[in-house]
N, C-alpha and C positions, 0 to 999 in steps of 0.2 A: 192884203191879208187883214189889215186892221178892220176894214169894213165887213169882211166875211165873219171875223170873230165877233165883232160888235153885233151883227145881226143875230148871232146865236146866243150870246151871253149878255149883251148890253142893251142900250137904248136904240131902237130901230131908226129913229130920226137922226141921231148922231151918226149912226152907220151910213145912212143915206147921204149925209153931208160929206162924210169922208169919201164915199164912193163918187160923189159929184166932182170933188177935187181930183180924185184919182183918174176919172175919165177925162177930165180936162188935160191933165198931164199926159195921158196916153195920146190924146189928139195933138197937143202942142209939140210934144217931143218925138212923135212918130214911133212910139214903142208899143210893145204888146203887153197885155195884162196877163203876166206869166201865171199867177195862180189859177186863172180861169182857163187860159189857152193851153198851158203845158200840164198842169197838175189836175185839170178838169174839176176844179172846185166850183161851188155854186157861183153863178154870175150875180154880183151884188144888185144889178138893175132888176133882175128877175125876182130876187129875194125881196127887194124893196116893194115891188108890186104885190107880192104875196103877203107881206107883213103890214103894209100901209095902205094898200089899195092903189089902183092905177093913177087916180088924180093926184093924190098926195105924193106918191112916188115921183111923178112927172114934175111936180113943183120943186121938190127937193133935189132932184137929179139934173135940173135944167142948168145949162152952162152958166147963165147969169146968176144963179143961186149958189154956185160953188164958192166956198170961202177960199181965201188965199192959202197957199201951202203952209206958210208960217203959222197961220191961225189954226189949221187942222193939226199940225204937229203939236202945238201947245195944248190943244183940246185933248188929243190922245194921251199925251204925257201926263195930263192932270187927272185922267180917269183912274179909279181904283183898280188894283190888280184883278185880272180875270181869274175865274176859278180854275183849279188844276184837277186833273183826274186822279 
């Protein structure tokens, strides 16, 4: 969810980093990406390509580029509040 929201209202590079860590968790833990699979929200990987281009998105989404979960949590918590409707 954080990556999806950040792609819409925040920095797309930060969103891609959050998505990279999320995809690594999905693979490592064998879980599904609920917001995409169940709620049919935009896939962050596809949005990264749209916003950043295929090459930059691939760089940021690569498993070896994914920051540790703790770093991503700190990064997201440090962000300013997102706009409300």
